[in-house]
Chimera marker file (.cmm) of the C-alpha trace (Angstrom):
<marker_set name="trace">
<marker id="1" x="40.565" y="32.758" z="128.783" r="1" g="1" b="0" radius="0.5"/>
<marker id="2" x="41.788" y="30.588" z="125.280" r="1" g="1" b="0" radius="0.5"/>
<marker id="3" x="42.471" y="32.425" z="122.191" r="1" g="1" b="0" radius="0.5"/>
<marker id="4" x="40.478" y="31.296" z="119.451" r="1" g="1" b="0" radius="0.5"/>
<marker id="5" x="41.889" y="30.410" z="116.230" r="1" g="1" b="0" radius="0.5"/>
<marker id="6" x="40.907" y="32.340" z="113.262" r="1" g="1" b="0" radius="0.5"/>
<marker id="7" x="38.980" y="29.537" z="111.905" r="1" g="1" b="0" radius="0.5"/>
<marker id="8" x="36.777" y="29.501" z="115.017" r="1" g="1" b="0" radius="0.5"/>
<marker id="9" x="36.742" y="32.971" z="115.207" r="1" g="1" b="0" radius="0.5"/>
<marker id="10" x="35.075" y="33.266" z="111.741" r="1" g="1" b="0" radius="0.5"/>
<marker id="11" x="32.486" y="29.863" z="112.143" r="1" g="1" b="0" radius="0.5"/>
<marker id="12" x="31.667" y="31.916" z="115.097" r="1" g="1" b="0" radius="0.5"/>
<marker id="13" x="30.991" y="35.142" z="113.973" r="1" g="1" b="0" radius="0.5"/>
<marker id="14" x="29.227" y="33.692" z="110.815" r="1" g="1" b="0" radius="0.5"/>
<marker id="15" x="26.584" y="32.069" z="113.034" r="1" g="1" b="0" radius="0.5"/>
<marker id="16" x="26.312" y="35.402" z="114.979" r="1" g="1" b="0" radius="0.5"/>
<marker id="17" x="25.620" y="37.009" z="111.536" r="1" g="1" b="0" radius="0.5"/>
<marker id="18" x="23.546" y="34.091" z="110.563" r="1" g="1" b="0" radius="0.5"/>
<marker id="19" x="21.590" y="34.645" z="113.501" r="1" g="1" b="0" radius="0.5"/>
<marker id="20" x="20.869" y="38.420" z="113.257" r="1" g="1" b="0" radius="0.5"/>
<marker id="21" x="20.199" y="37.817" z="109.276" r="1" g="1" b="0" radius="0.5"/>
<marker id="22" x="17.352" y="35.697" z="110.399" r="1" g="1" b="0" radius="0.5"/>
<marker id="23" x="15.914" y="37.451" z="113.347" r="1" g="1" b="0" radius="0.5"/>
<marker id="24" x="15.571" y="40.126" z="111.126" r="1" g="1" b="0" radius="0.5"/>
<marker id="25" x="13.413" y="38.796" z="108.455" r="1" g="1" b="0" radius="0.5"/>
<marker id="26" x="11.277" y="37.245" z="111.166" r="1" g="1" b="0" radius="0.5"/>
<marker id="27" x="10.443" y="40.523" z="112.424" r="1" g="1" b="0" radius="0.5"/>
<marker id="28" x="9.930" y="41.953" z="109.308" r="1" g="1" b="0" radius="0.5"/>
<marker id="29" x="7.327" y="38.646" z="108.373" r="1" g="1" b="0" radius="0.5"/>
<marker id="30" x="6.196" y="38.909" z="112.056" r="1" g="1" b="0" radius="0.5"/>
<marker id="31" x="5.638" y="34.797" z="111.759" r="1" g="1" b="0" radius="0.5"/>
<marker id="32" x="5.978" y="32.962" z="114.899" r="1" g="1" b="0" radius="0.5"/>
<marker id="33" x="8.821" y="29.877" z="114.752" r="1" g="1" b="0" radius="0.5"/>
<marker id="34" x="7.239" y="27.151" z="114.105" r="1" g="1" b="0" radius="0.5"/>
<marker id="35" x="6.611" y="24.884" z="116.519" r="1" g="1" b="0" radius="0.5"/>
<marker id="36" x="6.188" y="27.854" z="119.139" r="1" g="1" b="0" radius="0.5"/>
<marker id="37" x="2.464" y="27.194" z="120.175" r="1" g="1" b="0" radius="0.5"/>
<marker id="38" x="3.081" y="23.697" z="120.846" r="1" g="1" b="0" radius="0.5"/>
<marker id="39" x="6.446" y="24.057" z="122.897" r="1" g="1" b="0" radius="0.5"/>
<marker id="40" x="4.431" y="26.666" z="125.170" r="1" g="1" b="0" radius="0.5"/>
<marker id="41" x="1.660" y="24.304" z="125.691" r="1" g="1" b="0" radius="0.5"/>
<marker id="42" x="3.863" y="21.548" z="126.008" r="1" g="1" b="0" radius="0.5"/>
<marker id="43" x="5.756" y="23.615" z="128.871" r="1" g="1" b="0" radius="0.5"/>
<marker id="44" x="3.191" y="24.587" z="130.652" r="1" g="1" b="0" radius="0.5"/>
<marker id="45" x="1.501" y="20.513" z="130.874" r="1" g="1" b="0" radius="0.5"/>
<marker id="46" x="4.596" y="19.794" z="131.705" r="1" g="1" b="0" radius="0.5"/>
<marker id="47" x="5.015" y="21.846" z="134.900" r="1" g="1" b="0" radius="0.5"/>
<marker id="48" x="2.021" y="21.321" z="136.305" r="1" g="1" b="0" radius="0.5"/>
<marker id="49" x="2.613" y="17.944" z="135.735" r="1" g="1" b="0" radius="0.5"/>
<marker id="50" x="6.022" y="18.957" z="138.060" r="1" g="1" b="0" radius="0.5"/>
<marker id="51" x="8.438" y="17.314" z="135.280" r="1" g="1" b="0" radius="0.5"/>
<marker id="52" x="9.754" y="20.045" z="133.330" r="1" g="1" b="0" radius="0.5"/>
<marker id="53" x="11.937" y="19.587" z="130.560" r="1" g="1" b="0" radius="0.5"/>
<marker id="54" x="15.290" y="21.354" z="132.029" r="1" g="1" b="0" radius="0.5"/>
<marker id="55" x="17.527" y="20.723" z="129.232" r="1" g="1" b="0" radius="0.5"/>
<marker id="56" x="15.614" y="22.384" z="126.731" r="1" g="1" b="0" radius="0.5"/>
<marker id="57" x="15.483" y="25.613" z="128.936" r="1" g="1" b="0" radius="0.5"/>
<marker id="58" x="18.229" y="28.036" z="128.683" r="1" g="1" b="0" radius="0.5"/>
<marker id="59" x="20.213" y="27.688" z="131.892" r="1" g="1" b="0" radius="0.5"/>
<marker id="60" x="18.950" y="30.568" z="133.913" r="1" g="1" b="0" radius="0.5"/>
<marker id="61" x="15.662" y="29.639" z="133.137" r="1" g="1" b="0" radius="0.5"/>
<marker id="62" x="15.740" y="26.048" z="134.276" r="1" g="1" b="0" radius="0.5"/>
<marker id="63" x="17.330" y="27.294" z="137.887" r="1" g="1" b="0" radius="0.5"/>
<marker id="64" x="14.240" y="29.951" z="138.264" r="1" g="1" b="0" radius="0.5"/>
<marker id="65" x="11.916" y="27.133" z="137.034" r="1" g="1" b="0" radius="0.5"/>
<marker id="66" x="13.349" y="24.581" z="139.891" r="1" g="1" b="0" radius="0.5"/>
<marker id="67" x="13.214" y="27.227" z="142.377" r="1" g="1" b="0" radius="0.5"/>
<marker id="68" x="9.379" y="28.006" z="141.838" r="1" g="1" b="0" radius="0.5"/>
<marker id="69" x="8.587" y="24.779" z="140.667" r="1" g="1" b="0" radius="0.5"/>
<marker id="70" x="6.070" y="24.546" z="143.487" r="1" g="1" b="0" radius="0.5"/>
<marker id="71" x="4.536" y="27.609" z="143.033" r="1" g="1" b="0" radius="0.5"/>
<marker id="72" x="4.047" y="27.661" z="139.308" r="1" g="1" b="0" radius="0.5"/>
<marker id="73" x="2.690" y="24.180" z="139.659" r="1" g="1" b="0" radius="0.5"/>
<marker id="74" x="0.024" y="25.396" z="141.688" r="1" g="1" b="0" radius="0.5"/>
<marker id="75" x="-0.392" y="28.239" z="139.477" r="1" g="1" b="0" radius="0.5"/>
<marker id="76" x="-0.823" y="26.827" z="136.652" r="1" g="1" b="0" radius="0.5"/>
<marker id="77" x="-3.376" y="24.047" z="138.082" r="1" g="1" b="0" radius="0.5"/>
<marker id="78" x="-5.760" y="26.995" z="139.497" r="1" g="1" b="0" radius="0.5"/>
<marker id="79" x="-5.833" y="28.891" z="136.524" r="1" g="1" b="0" radius="0.5"/>
<marker id="80" x="-7.515" y="25.853" z="134.323" r="1" g="1" b="0" radius="0.5"/>
<marker id="81" x="-6.951" y="24.762" z="131.093" r="1" g="1" b="0" radius="0.5"/>
<marker id="82" x="-4.540" y="27.237" z="128.918" r="1" g="1" b="0" radius="0.5"/>
<marker id="83" x="-7.290" y="28.998" z="125.955" r="1" g="1" b="0" radius="0.5"/>
<marker id="84" x="-5.721" y="29.236" z="122.459" r="1" g="1" b="0" radius="0.5"/>
<marker id="85" x="-2.736" y="31.065" z="122.566" r="1" g="1" b="0" radius="0.5"/>
<marker id="86" x="-2.414" y="33.893" z="120.137" r="1" g="1" b="0" radius="0.5"/>
<marker id="87" x="0.359" y="35.164" z="118.479" r="1" g="1" b="0" radius="0.5"/>
<marker id="88" x="1.174" y="38.610" z="118.889" r="1" g="1" b="0" radius="0.5"/>
<marker id="89" x="4.186" y="39.745" z="117.481" r="1" g="1" b="0" radius="0.5"/>
<marker id="90" x="8.278" y="38.858" z="116.487" r="1" g="1" b="0" radius="0.5"/>
<marker id="91" x="10.403" y="41.303" z="119.458" r="1" g="1" b="0" radius="0.5"/>
<marker id="92" x="13.646" y="42.762" z="117.358" r="1" g="1" b="0" radius="0.5"/>
<marker id="93" x="15.352" y="40.354" z="118.989" r="1" g="1" b="0" radius="0.5"/>
<marker id="94" x="13.807" y="37.478" z="116.928" r="1" g="1" b="0" radius="0.5"/>
<marker id="95" x="11.617" y="36.331" z="119.843" r="1" g="1" b="0" radius="0.5"/>
<marker id="96" x="8.090" y="35.312" z="119.582" r="1" g="1" b="0" radius="0.5"/>
<marker id="97" x="5.550" y="37.462" z="122.045" r="1" g="1" b="0" radius="0.5"/>
<marker id="98" x="2.639" y="34.838" z="122.539" r="1" g="1" b="0" radius="0.5"/>
<marker id="99" x="-0.226" y="35.802" z="124.712" r="1" g="1" b="0" radius="0.5"/>
<marker id="100" x="-0.875" y="33.097" z="127.372" r="1" g="1" b="0" radius="0.5"/>
<marker id="101" x="-3.066" y="34.728" z="130.201" r="1" g="1" b="0" radius="0.5"/>
<marker id="102" x="-6.559" y="33.410" z="129.027" r="1" g="1" b="0" radius="0.5"/>
<marker id="103" x="-7.486" y="30.128" z="131.108" r="1" g="1" b="0" radius="0.5"/>
<marker id="104" x="-10.761" y="28.076" z="131.383" r="1" g="1" b="0" radius="0.5"/>
<marker id="105" x="-11.851" y="27.178" z="134.713" r="1" g="1" b="0" radius="0.5"/>
<marker id="106" x="-11.282" y="23.510" z="135.200" r="1" g="1" b="0" radius="0.5"/>
<link id1="1" id2="2" r="1" g="1" b="0" radius="0.2"/>
<link id1="2" id2="3" r="1" g="1" b="0" radius="0.2"/>
<link id1="3" id2="4" r="1" g="1" b="0" radius="0.2"/>
<link id1="4" id2="5" r="1" g="1" b="0" radius="0.2"/>
<link id1="5" id2="6" r="1" g="1" b="0" radius="0.2"/>
<link id1="6" id2="7" r="1" g="1" b="0" radius="0.2"/>
<link id1="7" id2="8" r="1" g="1" b="0" radius="0.2"/>
<link id1="8" id2="9" r="1" g="1" b="0" radius="0.2"/>
<link id1="9" id2="10" r="1" g="1" b="0" radius="0.2"/>
<link id1="10" id2="11" r="1" g="1" b="0" radius="0.2"/>
<link id1="11" id2="12" r="1" g="1" b="0" radius="0.2"/>
<link id1="12" id2="13" r="1" g="1" b="0" radius="0.2"/>
<link id1="13" id2="14" r="1" g="1" b="0" radius="0.2"/>
<link id1="14" id2="15" r="1" g="1" b="0" radius="0.2"/>
<link id1="15" id2="16" r="1" g="1" b="0" radius="0.2"/>
<link id1="16" id2="17" r="1" g="1" b="0" radius="0.2"/>
<link id1="17" id2="18" r="1" g="1" b="0" radius="0.2"/>
<link id1="18" id2="19" r="1" g="1" b="0" radius="0.2"/>
<link id1="19" id2="20" r="1" g="1" b="0" radius="0.2"/>
<link id1="20" id2="21" r="1" g="1" b="0" radius="0.2"/>
<link id1="21" id2="22" r="1" g="1" b="0" radius="0.2"/>
<link id1="22" id2="23" r="1" g="1" b="0" radius="0.2"/>
<link id1="23" id2="24" r="1" g="1" b="0" radius="0.2"/>
<link id1="24" id2="25" r="1" g="1" b="0" radius="0.2"/>
<link id1="25" id2="26" r="1" g="1" b="0" radius="0.2"/>
<link id1="26" id2="27" r="1" g="1" b="0" radius="0.2"/>
<link id1="27" id2="28" r="1" g="1" b="0" radius="0.2"/>
<link id1="28" id2="29" r="1" g="1" b="0" radius="0.2"/>
<link id1="29" id2="30" r="1" g="1" b="0" radius="0.2"/>
<link id1="30" id2="31" r="1" g="1" b="0" radius="0.2"/>
<link id1="31" id2="32" r="1" g="1" b="0" radius="0.2"/>
<link id1="32" id2="33" r="1" g="1" b="0" radius="0.2"/>
<link id1="33" id2="34" r="1" g="1" b="0" radius="0.2"/>
<link id1="34" id2="35" r="1" g="1" b="0" radius="0.2"/>
<link id1="35" id2="36" r="1" g="1" b="0" radius="0.2"/>
<link id1="36" id2="37" r="1" g="1" b="0" radius="0.2"/>
<link id1="37" id2="38" r="1" g="1" b="0" radius="0.2"/>
<link id1="38" id2="39" r="1" g="1" b="0" radius="0.2"/>
<link id1="39" id2="40" r="1" g="1" b="0" radius="0.2"/>
<link id1="40" id2="41" r="1" g="1" b="0" radius="0.2"/>
<link id1="41" id2="42" r="1" g="1" b="0" radius="0.2"/>
<link id1="42" id2="43" r="1" g="1" b="0" radius="0.2"/>
<link id1="43" id2="44" r="1" g="1" b="0" radius="0.2"/>
<link id1="44" id2="45" r="1" g="1" b="0" radius="0.2"/>
<link id1="45" id2="46" r="1" g="1" b="0" radius="0.2"/>
<link id1="46" id2="47" r="1" g="1" b="0" radius="0.2"/>
<link id1="47" id2="48" r="1" g="1" b="0" radius="0.2"/>
<link id1="48" id2="49" r="1" g="1" b="0" radius="0.2"/>
<link id1="49" id2="50" r="1" g="1" b="0" radius="0.2"/>
<link id1="50" id2="51" r="1" g="1" b="0" radius="0.2"/>
<link id1="51" id2="52" r="1" g="1" b="0" radius="0.2"/>
<link id1="52" id2="53" r="1" g="1" b="0" radius="0.2"/>
<link id1="53" id2="54" r="1" g="1" b="0" radius="0.2"/>
<link id1="54" id2="55" r="1" g="1" b="0" radius="0.2"/>
<link id1="55" id2="56" r="1" g="1" b="0" radius="0.2"/>
<link id1="56" id2="57" r="1" g="1" b="0" radius="0.2"/>
<link id1="57" id2="58" r="1" g="1" b="0" radius="0.2"/>
<link id1="58" id2="59" r="1" g="1" b="0" radius="0.2"/>
<link id1="59" id2="60" r="1" g="1" b="0" radius="0.2"/>
<link id1="60" id2="61" r="1" g="1" b="0" radius="0.2"/>
<link id1="61" id2="62" r="1" g="1" b="0" radius="0.2"/>
<link id1="62" id2="63" r="1" g="1" b="0" radius="0.2"/>
<link id1="63" id2="64" r="1" g="1" b="0" radius="0.2"/>
<link id1="64" id2="65" r="1" g="1" b="0" radius="0.2"/>
<link id1="65" id2="66" r="1" g="1" b="0" radius="0.2"/>
<link id1="66" id2="67" r="1" g="1" b="0" radius="0.2"/>
<link id1="67" id2="68" r="1" g="1" b="0" radius="0.2"/>
<link id1="68" id2="69" r="1" g="1" b="0" radius="0.2"/>
<link id1="69" id2="70" r="1" g="1" b="0" radius="0.2"/>
<link id1="70" id2="71" r="1" g="1" b="0" radius="0.2"/>
<link id1="71" id2="72" r="1" g="1" b="0" radius="0.2"/>
<link id1="72" id2="73" r="1" g="1" b="0" radius="0.2"/>
<link id1="73" id2="74" r="1" g="1" b="0" radius="0.2"/>
<link id1="74" id2="75" r="1" g="1" b="0" radius="0.2"/>
<link id1="75" id2="76" r="1" g="1" b="0" radius="0.2"/>
<link id1="76" id2="77" r="1" g="1" b="0" radius="0.2"/>
<link id1="77" id2="78" r="1" g="1" b="0" radius="0.2"/>
<link id1="78" id2="79" r="1" g="1" b="0" radius="0.2"/>
<link id1="79" id2="80" r="1" g="1" b="0" radius="0.2"/>
<link id1="80" id2="81" r="1" g="1" b="0" radius="0.2"/>
<link id1="81" id2="82" r="1" g="1" b="0" radius="0.2"/>
<link id1="82" id2="83" r="1" g="1" b="0" radius="0.2"/>
<link id1="83" id2="84" r="1" g="1" b="0" radius="0.2"/>
<link id1="84" id2="85" r="1" g="1" b="0" radius="0.2"/>
<link id1="85" id2="86" r="1" g="1" b="0" radius="0.2"/>
<link id1="86" id2="87" r="1" g="1" b="0" radius="0.2"/>
<link id1="87" id2="88" r="1" g="1" b="0" radius="0.2"/>
<link id1="88" id2="89" r="1" g="1" b="0" radius="0.2"/>
<link id1="89" id2="90" r="1" g="1" b="0" radius="0.2"/>
<link id1="90" id2="91" r="1" g="1" b="0" radius="0.2"/>
<link id1="91" id2="92" r="1" g="1" b="0" radius="0.2"/>
<link id1="92" id2="93" r="1" g="1" b="0" radius="0.2"/>
<link id1="93" id2="94" r="1" g="1" b="0" radius="0.2"/>
<link id1="94" id2="95" r="1" g="1" b="0" radius="0.2"/>
<link id1="95" id2="96" r="1" g="1" b="0" radius="0.2"/>
<link id1="96" id2="97" r="1" g="1" b="0" radius="0.2"/>
<link id1="97" id2="98" r="1" g="1" b="0" radius="0.2"/>
<link id1="98" id2="99" r="1" g="1" b="0" radius="0.2"/>
<link id1="99" id2="100" r="1" g="1" b="0" radius="0.2"/>
<link id1="100" id2="101" r="1" g="1" b="0" radius="0.2"/>
<link id1="101" id2="102" r="1" g="1" b="0" radius="0.2"/>
<link id1="102" id2="103" r="1" g="1" b="0" radius="0.2"/>
<link id1="103" id2="104" r="1" g="1" b="0" radius="0.2"/>
<link id1="104" id2="105" r="1" g="1" b="0" radius="0.2"/>
<link id1="105" id2="106" r="1" g="1" b="0" radius="0.2"/>
</marker_set>
């Protein structure tokens, strides 16, 4: 691996510290990321349409979604329309936790 120069290493460390601080504040405030519910709904709609936005996913999630797309598409289509998404909490890592398990029959 190439060694980072000091300014680059400092920039990366500062960005990491900023993300950790923001995650801790979100955990304390117990508020979802603005737009998170809409993003969840859009992701499900994209999967049902067979056109997930892989560029918006982490590499691991994109790969699993590619592998499981036919099954995911079928599952979501059979479940029907998603009911209101309910924000539950912010995880200690700063990730939003939602309940999206309820669906209305088509």
